[in-house]
One Martini backbone bead per residue (centre of mass of N, CA, C, O) as a GRO file, in nm:
protein
  331
    1MET     BB    1   4.376   6.652  -0.706
    2GLY     BB    2   4.222   6.783  -0.460
    3PRO     BB    3   4.152   6.778  -0.126
    4LEU     BB    4   3.841   6.754  -0.151
    5GLN     BB    5   3.831   6.522  -0.354
    6ARG     BB    6   3.996   6.323  -0.184
    7TYR     BB    7   3.796   6.312   0.058
    8VAL     BB    8   3.550   6.206  -0.095
    9ALA     BB    9   3.685   5.945  -0.200
   10ASP     BB   10   3.744   5.826   0.082
   11LEU     BB   11   3.448   5.811   0.178
   12MET     BB   12   3.352   5.621  -0.048
   13THR     BB   13   3.548   5.390   0.017
   14ASP     BB   14   3.454   5.340   0.310
   15ALA     BB   15   3.156   5.285   0.246
   16ALA     BB   16   3.209   5.043   0.063
   17GLY     BB   17   3.363   4.878   0.281
   18GLN     BB   18   3.115   4.869   0.486
   19HIS     BB   19   2.857   4.796   0.276
   20GLY     BB   20   2.938   4.572   0.081
   21PRO     BB   21   2.893   4.301   0.240
   22LYS     BB   22   2.593   4.351   0.305
   23ALA     BB   23   2.498   4.375   0.014
   24ALA     BB   24   2.595   4.092  -0.067
   25GLN     BB   25   2.418   3.937   0.132
   26HIS     BB   26   2.145   4.040   0.030
   27ALA     BB   27   2.182   3.938  -0.259
   28ALA     BB   28   2.214   3.639  -0.187
   29ARG     BB   29   1.940   3.606  -0.049
   30ARG     BB   30   1.770   3.689  -0.291
   31SER     BB   31   1.875   3.466  -0.479
   32ILE     BB   32   1.784   3.226  -0.307
   33GLY     BB   33   1.482   3.301  -0.296
   34ARG     BB   34   1.437   3.287  -0.603
   35ARG     BB   35   1.520   2.991  -0.636
   36LEU     BB   36   1.306   2.873  -0.444
   37GLN     BB   37   1.060   2.983  -0.601
   38ASP     BB   38   1.133   2.840  -0.877
   39ASN     BB   39   1.199   2.535  -0.713
   40TRP     BB   40   0.963   2.425  -0.520
   41ARG     BB   41   0.861   2.173  -0.667
   42LEU     BB   42   1.127   2.017  -0.671
   43ILE     BB   43   1.167   2.009  -0.362
   44ILE     BB   44   0.903   1.866  -0.282
   45THR     BB   45   0.946   1.608  -0.468
   46ALA     BB   46   1.229   1.519  -0.349
   47ILE     BB   47   1.145   1.405  -0.077
   48PRO     BB   48   0.979   1.147  -0.159
   49PHE     BB   49   1.201   1.034  -0.345
   50PHE     BB   50   1.407   0.994  -0.121
   51TRP     BB   51   1.235   0.806   0.050
   52LEU     BB   52   1.203   0.583  -0.165
   53LEU     BB   53   1.505   0.532  -0.209
   54VAL     BB   54   1.571   0.442   0.087
   55PHE     BB   55   1.287   0.257   0.166
   56PHE     BB   56   1.270   0.090  -0.126
   57LEU     BB   57   1.501   0.057  -0.335
   58ALA     BB   58   1.726  -0.040  -0.150
   59PRO     BB   59   1.584  -0.298  -0.040
   60PHE     BB   60   1.524  -0.419  -0.316
   61PHE     BB   61   1.824  -0.458  -0.406
   62ILE     BB   62   1.902  -0.637  -0.171
   63VAL     BB   63   1.700  -0.866  -0.227
   64ALA     BB   64   1.787  -0.916  -0.519
   65LYS     BB   65   2.077  -0.998  -0.447
   66ILE     BB   66   2.000  -1.244  -0.271
   67SER     BB   67   1.836  -1.399  -0.500
   68LEU     BB   68   2.137  -1.425  -0.663
   69ALA     BB   69   2.219  -1.635  -0.458
   70GLU     BB   70   2.366  -1.863  -0.231
   71LEU     BB   71   2.369  -2.099  -0.011
   72ALA     BB   72   2.533  -2.056   0.315
   73ILE     BB   73   2.773  -2.116   0.571
   74ALA     BB   74   2.690  -1.818   0.716
   75SER     BB   75   2.727  -1.453   0.799
   76PRO     BB   76   2.531  -1.446   0.600
   77PRO     BB   77   2.338  -1.714   0.426
   78PHE     BB   78   2.531  -1.610   0.168
   79THR     BB   79   2.661  -1.523  -0.114
   80GLN     BB   80   2.856  -1.319  -0.294
   81MET     BB   81   2.848  -1.127  -0.575
   82ILE     BB   82   3.119  -0.975  -0.498
   83GLU     BB   83   3.457  -1.060  -0.585
   84TRP     BB   84   3.806  -1.098  -0.490
   85THR     BB   85   4.090  -1.181  -0.598
   86SER     BB   86   4.428  -1.221  -0.544
   87SER     BB   87   4.482  -1.042  -0.820
   88GLY     BB   88   4.237  -0.813  -0.828
   89VAL     BB   89   3.980  -0.949  -0.943
   90MET     BB   90   3.656  -0.895  -1.042
   91THR     BB   91   3.363  -1.085  -0.945
   92ILE     BB   92   3.045  -1.182  -1.092
   93ARG     BB   93   2.764  -1.357  -0.935
   94LEU     BB   94   2.482  -1.517  -1.092
   95VAL     BB   95   2.185  -1.674  -0.952
   96PHE     BB   96   1.882  -1.855  -1.087
   97ASP     BB   97   1.791  -2.107  -0.912
   98ASN     BB   98   1.565  -1.993  -0.733
   99TYR     BB   99   1.358  -1.940  -0.961
  100VAL     BB  100   1.354  -2.228  -1.069
  101PHE     BB  101   1.258  -2.359  -0.805
  102ILE     BB  102   0.986  -2.210  -0.787
  103MET     BB  103   0.872  -2.306  -1.066
  104GLN     BB  104   0.902  -2.628  -1.001
  105ASP     BB  105   0.754  -2.589  -0.739
  106SER     BB  106   0.424  -2.642  -0.643
  107LEU     BB  107   0.399  -2.492  -0.374
  108TYR     BB  108   0.435  -2.199  -0.477
  109PHE     BB  109   0.218  -2.194  -0.692
  110GLU     BB  110  -0.022  -2.266  -0.504
  111THR     BB  111   0.024  -2.029  -0.308
  112TYR     BB  112  -0.016  -1.801  -0.504
  113LEU     BB  113  -0.303  -1.880  -0.590
  114ASN     BB  114  -0.427  -1.873  -0.304
  115SER     BB  115  -0.361  -1.577  -0.246
  116LEU     BB  116  -0.518  -1.459  -0.485
  117LYS     BB  117  -0.792  -1.577  -0.415
  118ILE     BB  118  -0.825  -1.448  -0.133
  119SER     BB  119  -0.775  -1.149  -0.214
  120ILE     BB  120  -1.001  -1.127  -0.426
  121THR     BB  121  -1.234  -1.213  -0.246
  122SER     BB  122  -1.192  -0.993  -0.033
  123THR     BB  123  -1.227  -0.752  -0.224
  124ILE     BB  124  -1.517  -0.816  -0.313
  125LEU     BB  125  -1.644  -0.816  -0.029
  126CYS     BB  126  -1.562  -0.527   0.047
  127LEU     BB  127  -1.722  -0.399  -0.186
  128LEU     BB  128  -2.009  -0.511  -0.122
  129PHE     BB  129  -2.007  -0.384   0.174
  130GLY     BB  130  -1.874  -0.091   0.136
  131TYR     BB  131  -2.049   0.062  -0.066
  132PRO     BB  132  -2.319   0.097   0.096
  133ILE     BB  133  -2.184   0.230   0.339
  134ALA     BB  134  -2.071   0.479   0.193
  135TYR     BB  135  -2.345   0.572   0.078
  136ALA     BB  136  -2.484   0.608   0.355
  137ILE     BB  137  -2.292   0.823   0.466
  138VAL     BB  138  -2.338   1.037   0.248
  139ARG     BB  139  -2.667   1.036   0.301
  140SER     BB  140  -2.636   1.138   0.566
  141GLY     BB  141  -2.647   1.336   0.817
  142PRO     BB  142  -2.474   1.574   1.007
  143VAL     BB  143  -2.482   1.386   1.265
  144ALA     BB  144  -2.424   1.087   1.158
  145LYS     BB  145  -2.163   1.107   0.988
  146PRO     BB  146  -1.940   1.134   1.211
  147LEU     BB  147  -2.021   0.871   1.360
  148LEU     BB  148  -1.971   0.674   1.124
  149LEU     BB  149  -1.674   0.747   1.078
  150PHE     BB  150  -1.585   0.674   1.364
  151ALA     BB  151  -1.665   0.371   1.340
  152ILE     BB  152  -1.458   0.309   1.112
  153ILE     BB  153  -1.193   0.413   1.277
  154LEU     BB  154  -1.195   0.273   1.561
  155PRO     BB  155  -1.025   0.003   1.514
  156PHE     BB  156  -0.742   0.158   1.502
  157TRP     BB  157  -0.731   0.188   1.830
  158THR     BB  158  -0.673  -0.111   1.805
  159SER     BB  159  -0.512  -0.381   1.814
  160PHE     BB  160  -0.459  -0.609   1.573
  161LEU     BB  161  -0.417  -0.865   1.750
  162LEU     BB  162  -0.669  -0.835   1.927
  163ARG     BB  163  -0.873  -0.865   1.695
  164VAL     BB  164  -0.786  -1.149   1.608
  165TYR     BB  165  -0.829  -1.286   1.886
  166ALA     BB  166  -1.131  -1.224   1.896
  167TRP     BB  167  -1.202  -1.407   1.650
  168MET     BB  168  -1.111  -1.668   1.783
  169GLY     BB  169  -1.337  -1.657   2.003
  170LEU     BB  170  -1.581  -1.652   1.801
  171LEU     BB  171  -1.486  -1.917   1.603
  172ALA     BB  172  -1.485  -2.125   1.794
  173ASP     BB  173  -1.623  -2.416   1.902
  174GLN     BB  174  -1.656  -2.253   2.200
  175GLY     BB  175  -1.775  -2.001   2.104
  176THR     BB  176  -1.998  -1.752   2.062
  177ILE     BB  177  -2.142  -1.844   1.801
  178ASN     BB  178  -2.192  -2.143   1.878
  179ASN     BB  179  -2.346  -2.086   2.142
  180LEU     BB  180  -2.582  -1.932   2.012
  181LEU     BB  181  -2.673  -2.158   1.816
  182LEU     BB  182  -2.725  -2.370   2.037
  183ALA     BB  183  -2.928  -2.202   2.206
  184ALA     BB  184  -3.128  -2.163   1.946
  185GLY     BB  185  -3.134  -2.453   1.785
  186LEU     BB  186  -2.976  -2.452   1.493
  187ILE     BB  187  -2.773  -2.654   1.625
  188ASP     BB  188  -2.611  -2.962   1.747
  189GLU     BB  189  -2.319  -2.872   1.660
  190PRO     BB  190  -2.032  -2.748   1.612
  191ILE     BB  191  -1.883  -2.532   1.394
  192ARG     BB  192  -1.626  -2.529   1.166
  193MET     BB  193  -1.424  -2.221   1.155
  194LEU     BB  194  -1.167  -2.251   1.269
  195TYR     BB  195  -0.901  -2.312   1.069
  196THR     BB  196  -1.006  -2.169   0.801
  197GLU     BB  197  -1.082  -1.998   0.517
  198PHE     BB  198  -1.318  -1.848   0.639
  199ALA     BB  199  -1.161  -1.710   0.869
  200VAL     BB  200  -0.965  -1.557   0.688
  201LEU     BB  201  -1.178  -1.390   0.537
  202VAL     BB  202  -1.298  -1.253   0.782
  203GLY     BB  203  -1.037  -1.113   0.880
  204ILE     BB  204  -0.973  -0.952   0.621
  205VAL     BB  205  -1.240  -0.802   0.585
  206TYR     BB  206  -1.240  -0.664   0.863
  207THR     BB  207  -0.959  -0.521   0.845
  208TYR     BB  208  -1.001  -0.387   0.528
  209MET     BB  209  -1.268  -0.224   0.511
  210PRO     BB  210  -1.177   0.077   0.557
  211PHE     BB  211  -0.999   0.082   0.286
  212MET     BB  212  -1.272   0.090   0.116
  213ILE     BB  213  -1.461   0.309   0.238
  214LEU     BB  214  -1.294   0.576   0.236
  215PRO     BB  215  -1.250   0.612  -0.074
  216LEU     BB  216  -1.550   0.603  -0.144
  217TYR     BB  217  -1.637   0.843   0.024
  218ALA     BB  218  -1.449   1.056  -0.104
  219ASN     BB  219  -1.579   1.021  -0.389
  220MET     BB  220  -1.888   1.060  -0.321
  221GLU     BB  221  -1.869   1.348  -0.193
  222LYS     BB  222  -1.800   1.483  -0.492
  223LEU     BB  223  -2.063   1.440  -0.603
  224ASP     BB  224  -2.326   1.529  -0.818
  225GLY     BB  225  -2.665   1.516  -0.744
  226SER     BB  226  -2.791   1.642  -1.009
  227MET     BB  227  -2.747   1.397  -1.199
  228ASN     BB  228  -2.961   1.212  -1.074
  229GLU     BB  229  -3.193   1.410  -1.112
  230ALA     BB  230  -3.174   1.429  -1.419
  231ALA     BB  231  -3.221   1.128  -1.474
  232ALA     BB  232  -3.504   1.121  -1.341
  233ASP     BB  233  -3.633   1.342  -1.526
  234LEU     BB  234  -3.571   1.149  -1.790
  235GLY     BB  235  -3.676   0.847  -1.679
  236SER     BB  236  -3.483   0.708  -1.494
  237ARG     BB  237  -3.404   0.452  -1.320
  238PRO     BB  238  -3.238   0.374  -1.039
  239THR     BB  239  -3.075   0.138  -1.158
  240ASN     BB  240  -2.980   0.285  -1.414
  241THR     BB  241  -2.847   0.524  -1.269
  242PHE     BB  242  -2.633   0.364  -1.118
  243PHE     BB  243  -2.495   0.218  -1.375
  244ARG     BB  244  -2.470   0.501  -1.557
  245VAL     BB  245  -2.363   0.710  -1.320
  246THR     BB  246  -2.252   0.632  -1.036
  247LEU     BB  247  -2.049   0.403  -1.094
  248PRO     BB  248  -1.853   0.553  -1.293
  249LEU     BB  249  -1.785   0.788  -1.087
  250THR     BB  250  -1.674   0.564  -0.858
  251MET     BB  251  -1.425   0.413  -0.984
  252PRO     BB  252  -1.177   0.541  -0.842
  253GLY     BB  253  -1.262   0.436  -0.557
  254ILE     BB  254  -1.267   0.136  -0.628
  255ILE     BB  255  -0.970   0.109  -0.714
  256ALA     BB  256  -0.836   0.217  -0.460
  257GLY     BB  257  -0.966   0.019  -0.257
  258SER     BB  258  -0.873  -0.245  -0.396
  259LEU     BB  259  -0.568  -0.194  -0.367
  260LEU     BB  260  -0.569  -0.160  -0.050
  261VAL     BB  261  -0.659  -0.465  -0.019
  262PHE     BB  262  -0.501  -0.655  -0.214
  263ILE     BB  263  -0.203  -0.607  -0.144
  264PRO     BB  264  -0.195  -0.686   0.167
  265ALA     BB  265  -0.356  -0.959   0.142
  266THR     BB  266  -0.146  -1.125  -0.020
  267GLY     BB  267   0.090  -1.081   0.222
  268GLU     BB  268  -0.043  -1.213   0.451
  269TYR     BB  269   0.028  -1.355   0.791
  270VAL     BB  270  -0.132  -1.335   1.061
  271ILE     BB  271  -0.418  -1.433   0.985
  272PRO     BB  272  -0.344  -1.719   0.869
  273ASP     BB  273  -0.194  -1.813   1.128
  274LEU     BB  274  -0.432  -1.776   1.339
  275LEU     BB  275  -0.703  -1.854   1.172
  276GLY     BB  276  -0.565  -2.102   1.005
  277GLY     BB  277  -0.337  -2.279   1.155
  278GLY     BB  278  -0.176  -2.384   0.879
  279ASN     BB  279  -0.416  -2.466   0.666
  280VAL     BB  280  -0.352  -2.184   0.527
  281GLN     BB  281  -0.179  -2.108   0.242
  282MET     BB  282   0.046  -1.837   0.224
  283ILE     BB  283   0.306  -1.645   0.118
  284GLY     BB  284   0.379  -1.521   0.393
  285HIS     BB  285   0.430  -1.794   0.537
  286VAL     BB  286   0.650  -1.900   0.347
  287LEU     BB  287   0.844  -1.664   0.384
  288TYR     BB  288   0.891  -1.704   0.685
  289ASN     BB  289   1.000  -1.994   0.674
  290GLU     BB  290   1.250  -1.936   0.496
  291PHE     BB  291   1.385  -1.731   0.685
  292SER     BB  292   1.361  -1.865   0.981
  293ARG     BB  293   1.358  -2.185   0.964
  294ASN     BB  294   1.547  -2.242   0.699
  295SER     BB  295   1.753  -2.007   0.623
  296ASP     BB  296   1.663  -1.928   0.310
  297TRP     BB  297   1.729  -1.639   0.171
  298PRO     BB  298   1.730  -1.667  -0.140
  299VAL     BB  299   1.445  -1.792  -0.169
  300ALA     BB  300   1.294  -1.574  -0.011
  301ALA     BB  301   1.374  -1.341  -0.199
  302ALA     BB  302   1.244  -1.460  -0.453
  303VAL     BB  303   0.957  -1.466  -0.341
  304ALA     BB  304   0.941  -1.157  -0.292
  305ILE     BB  305   0.985  -1.065  -0.587
  306VAL     BB  306   0.743  -1.210  -0.711
  307LEU     BB  307   0.534  -1.072  -0.529
  308LEU     BB  308   0.592  -0.785  -0.619
  309PHE     BB  309   0.508  -0.825  -0.916
  310LEU     BB  310   0.215  -0.911  -0.851
  311LEU     BB  311   0.148  -0.626  -0.718
  312VAL     BB  312   0.237  -0.432  -0.956
  313LEU     BB  313   0.060  -0.519  -1.194
  314PRO     BB  314  -0.218  -0.380  -1.122
  315ILE     BB  315  -0.102  -0.094  -1.121
  316MET     BB  316  -0.015  -0.086  -1.418
  317VAL     BB  317  -0.295  -0.141  -1.535
  318PHE     BB  318  -0.432   0.103  -1.412
  319GLN     BB  319  -0.248   0.321  -1.541
  320TYR     BB  320  -0.308   0.248  -1.830
  321PHE     BB  321  -0.619   0.293  -1.829
  322GLN     BB  322  -0.607   0.580  -1.719
  323GLY     BB  323  -0.438   0.702  -1.950
  324LYS     BB  324  -0.634   0.617  -2.175
  325SER     BB  325  -0.885   0.772  -2.069
  326THR     BB  326  -0.752   1.050  -2.062
  327GLY     BB  327  -0.685   1.061  -2.369
  328THR     BB  328  -0.978   1.030  -2.464
  329GLN     BB  329  -1.088   1.285  -2.323
  330GLY     BB  330  -0.890   1.483  -2.462
  331ASP     BB  331  -0.998   1.410  -2.760
   0.00000   0.00000   0.00000
């Protein structure tokens, strides 16, 4: 190799040494960018899955572990599931007595039934009142519609406890409603409304009504109005059109709103405690008593696990029928 060729080879070696790392960095960045573009869906879905894992599954397994323990005079007041003997052998102890105790004690069974009765009744009442309200909002003009939606959302700007205390003042024996009825001469003595199941139903329906109206409104807003017009042109009566066209199309909104009302209403604690005054037993109140007053964490955890399965059951049924209807439509 001559001097000129050696000089050119040295220049190329120096250039490769200077630009090689930068080129490698650019290539690595491009490779990472391509991988992010290819796996962006996986990354986006991984975030909520991680959130559920940390804030739902982890607490669930902790509560499930406590429900399989025994009450103990310790801090925390339950036995450990996994213990190590002096010889280094690991022992796992599972106790199902808490679930047996719940099934045998009529208090818990009756409380579960009462909670389901109140939550189902509240859900039906929210649907009966919320459906026409949502329908009226959808059919309202461009000026009235934002105002009506604002009126539905407005209660969320006020503290939940303040709204419940306001209902205590309205429903009391010497409250606003009884005073108005007495002044109008409709009654001779105050009607007992506070600390009754009626008061609890009023509080739950008032509190969770927006959770029924908003999904119904979102579903009705997407409906094609020409379908109702076509049904009317074919001679269908308004009542028949509603039950044959409008109601089936709004079923997803009905199911979504019903779940949003039924699930939190079943485990409600504040409203039965304040408006029921201890006379209306719901599972949330029993759960609080077991945890705080009785300090029986294992039984309380078992009550919570059973309640969780009661709440998950309607969701599973809904998903089953939804998947079945989707498969039928696909066929």
